C-alpha positions in Angstrom: -0.1 -0.3 0.3 1.1 3.6 -0.3 4.3 2.3 -2.7 5.5 0.2 -0.5 5.2 -3.6 0.1 6.3 -6.1 2.7 6.9 -9.5 0.8 7.8 -10.9 -2.7 5.9 -13.4 -4.2 7.4 -16.5 -6.3 4.3 -18.7 -7.9 2.0 -16.9 -5.4 4.1 -18.0 -2.6 6.0 -15.3 -0.2 9.8 -15.9 -1.4 12.3 -15.3 1.6 15.5 -16.1 -0.7 18.0 -13.5 -2.0 16.9 -10.2 -4.0 19.4 -9.1 -6.0 18.6 -5.3 -7.0 19.9 -3.7 -10.6 20.8 0.0 -10.6 21.4 1.9 -13.4 24.4 3.3 -15.0 24.9 5.9 -12.6 25.3 3.2 -10.0 22.5 4.6 -7.4 19.3 4.8 -9.4 17.5 1.1 -9.0 16.0 -0.3 -12.0 12.2 0.0 -11.3 9.2 -1.9 -12.4 8.8 -1.3 -16.3 12.4 -0.6 -16.7 14.2 -2.5 -19.6 16.0 -5.6 -17.8 19.6 -5.9 -19.2 21.6 -8.4 -18.6 24.3 -7.9 -15.9 27.0 -9.8 -17.8 29.7 -9.0 -15.2 27.6 -9.7 -12.2 28.2 -6.4 -10.1 24.6 -5.3 -10.0 25.3 -2.6 -12.1 24.2 -2.1 -16.1 27.0 -0.2 -17.7 29.1 -0.6 -20.8 31.0 -3.5 -19.1 27.9 -5.7 -19.6 28.5 -5.0 -23.4 29.1 -7.7 -26.1 29.7 -8.2 -29.6 26.8 -10.4 -30.3 25.9 -9.4 -34.1 27.5 -8.7 -37.9 25.6 -6.8 -40.5 27.7 -8.3 -43.2 25.9 -11.2 -44.6 27.1 -14.9 -45.1 26.1 -14.9 -48.9 24.7 -12.2 -51.1 23.9 -13.0 -55.0 21.6 -13.2 -57.6 19.8 -15.3 -60.3 17.8 -14.2 -63.7 15.3 -16.6 -65.5 14.2 -16.4 -69.2 11.1 -18.8 -70.2 9.4 -18.3 -73.7 6.5 -19.7 -75.0 5.7 -19.2 -79.0 5.5 -15.4 -79.2 5.8 -14.7 -75.0 8.9 -14.3 -73.1 9.2 -13.9 -69.4 12.3 -12.3 -67.8 12.5 -12.5 -63.9 15.8 -11.7 -62.2 16.1 -12.3 -58.2 18.6 -11.2 -55.7 19.3 -12.3 -52.1 21.2 -12.2 -48.7 21.5 -14.8 -46.2 22.7 -14.3 -42.8 23.8 -11.0 -40.9 21.7 -8.7 -38.9 19.8 -5.4 -39.1 19.6 -3.2 -35.7 16.0 -1.1 -35.9 17.4 1.9 -34.9 13.8 3.3 -36.2 11.9 1.2 -34.1 13.8 2.0 -31.2 13.2 5.8 -31.7 9.4 5.2 -32.1 9.1 3.6 -29.0 11.0 6.2 -26.6 7.8 7.3 -25.6 9.4 11.1 -25.7 7.2 14.1 -26.0 8.7 15.1 -29.6 9.0 11.6 -30.9 6.5 9.7 -33.5 3.8 7.4 -32.5 4.9 4.4 -31.0 4.7 0.9 -32.8 1.0 -0.4 -32.4 3.0 -3.3 -30.6 4.1 -0.8 -28.1 0.6 0.3 -27.6 -0.9 -2.8 -27.3 1.5 -4.6 -24.9 3.2 -2.0 -22.9 4.2 -2.4 -19.1 1.7 -0.3 -17.2 1.3 -2.2 -13.7 3.1 -4.2 -11.5 3.3 -7.9 -12.2 2.8 -6.8 -15.9 4.8 -9.4 -18.1 5.4 -7.8 -21.4 8.5 -7.4 -23.6 8.0 -3.4 -23.9 8.9 -0.7 -21.4 6.9 1.7 -19.2 5.9 4.7 -21.4 7.5 7.0 -19.1 8.6 10.6 -20.2 12.0 10.8 -18.7 13.8 8.3 -20.4 15.9 6.1 -18.5 19.6 5.6 -19.6 19.0 2.0 -19.0 16.4 2.1 -21.9 18.5 4.3 -24.3 21.5 1.6 -24.7 21.5 -0.3 -28.1 21.0 -4.1 -27.1 19.6 -6.9 -28.7 16.3 -6.2 -28.8 15.7 -4.5 -31.9 18.4 -6.5 -33.5 16.4 -8.6 -36.5 17.5 -11.2 -39.2 18.6 -9.3 -42.4 18.0 -12.3 -44.8 15.6 -11.7 -47.8 14.8 -12.5 -51.1 13.8 -9.7 -53.8 12.1 -10.1 -57.4 14.0 -7.5 -58.5 12.8 -7.1 -61.9 10.2 -8.9 -64.0 9.2 -8.3 -67.8 6.7 -10.0 -69.7 6.8 -9.0 -73.5 4.9 -10.3 -76.5 6.7 -10.6 -80.0 4.3 -9.9 -83.4 4.2 -12.7 -85.9 6.4 -12.0 -89.1 3.3 -11.7 -91.2 2.4 -8.4 -89.6 5.8 -6.9 -89.3 5.9 -7.6 -93.3 2.7 -5.5 -94.0 3.8 -2.8 -91.9 7.7 -2.9 -93.2 9.1 -2.9 -90.0 11.9 -4.9 -88.9 10.5 -6.2 -85.3 7.7 -5.1 -83.3 6.6 -6.1 -79.7 5.1 -4.9 -76.6 5.8 -5.3 -73.2 4.9 -4.9 -69.2 7.6 -4.9 -66.4 8.1 -4.5 -62.9 11.0 -3.4 -60.2 10.7 -4.5 -56.6 8.0 -6.0 -56.8 8.0 -8.8 -54.0 10.3 -9.2 -51.1 10.2 -12.0 -48.7 11.8 -11.3 -45.3 11.3 -11.6 -41.6 12.1 -8.0 -41.2 9.7 -5.8 -39.7 10.7 -2.6 -41.2 10.1 -1.3 -44.8 13.0 -2.5 -46.8 15.9 -4.8 -45.3 18.0 -4.0 -48.5 20.0 -1.1 -46.9 22.4 1.5 -48.2 25.5 2.1 -46.4 25.1 6.1 -46.6 27.2 7.3 -43.5 30.3 4.7 -44.1 31.6 1.6 -42.6 30.3 2.6 -38.7 26.6 3.2 -40.3 25.6 -0.2 -41.9 23.2 -2.7 -40.8 21.6 0.5 -38.7 18.1 0.9 -40.1 17.0 4.6 -39.8 14.0 6.2 -41.0 14.9 5.7 -44.7 12.8 5.6 -47.8 12.6 2.0 -49.3 13.7 1.4 -52.9 10.2 2.5 -54.7 8.0 -0.1 -56.9 7.7 0.7 -60.6 5.8 -0.5 -62.9 4.7 0.0 -66.6 4.4 -0.6 -70.1 6.4 0.1 -73.5 7.0 -1.0 -77.1 9.6 -1.9 -79.1 9.9 -0.9 -82.9 12.9 -1.7 -84.8 12.7 -0.2 -88.6 
């Protein structure tokens, strides 16, 4: 009552064992309910830079692509796929959305639906506090995602008119086609685009911010050879 309690419960039974308290990086502020629960790797009870570890790499294990052409009579279909296997993306855009700052964007639907609100809540998302504690701002594995993807980079479906019509028109060749670029992407990444360009140098590789995704394109055209 009144912000105090007289016992811990474990499986609805009073717990009388050892209770360890974690502290923020200032070594004096105890972590509260709703704070992100970082792993205290060095066991000193304080979440500091000493608890950081190298856990991921932005470089994929394999990258490549493949093309195919299928033809039947006057119709031909050309497709081009690119892929990347392995590597991780740090979703900095999602992290910044969920800081619950008064000047930030609207948090993600997942955060809004399952944020920590009351003592005893079991959830993946921290409490919506305006005073952002240092322990919630540290980069962590929480926003690390698999960068593997398969993308249909381009597609082109064309039809070539028969030679009799071409001869009547007194031209060399005549065909029409429809095409598309970046039409489909298969990925478990939650952001807009797992194919991230490195615009800030080697130190920004694999960091996803609010970059505009590669645009999808579609159109039609005609080829005439005289």
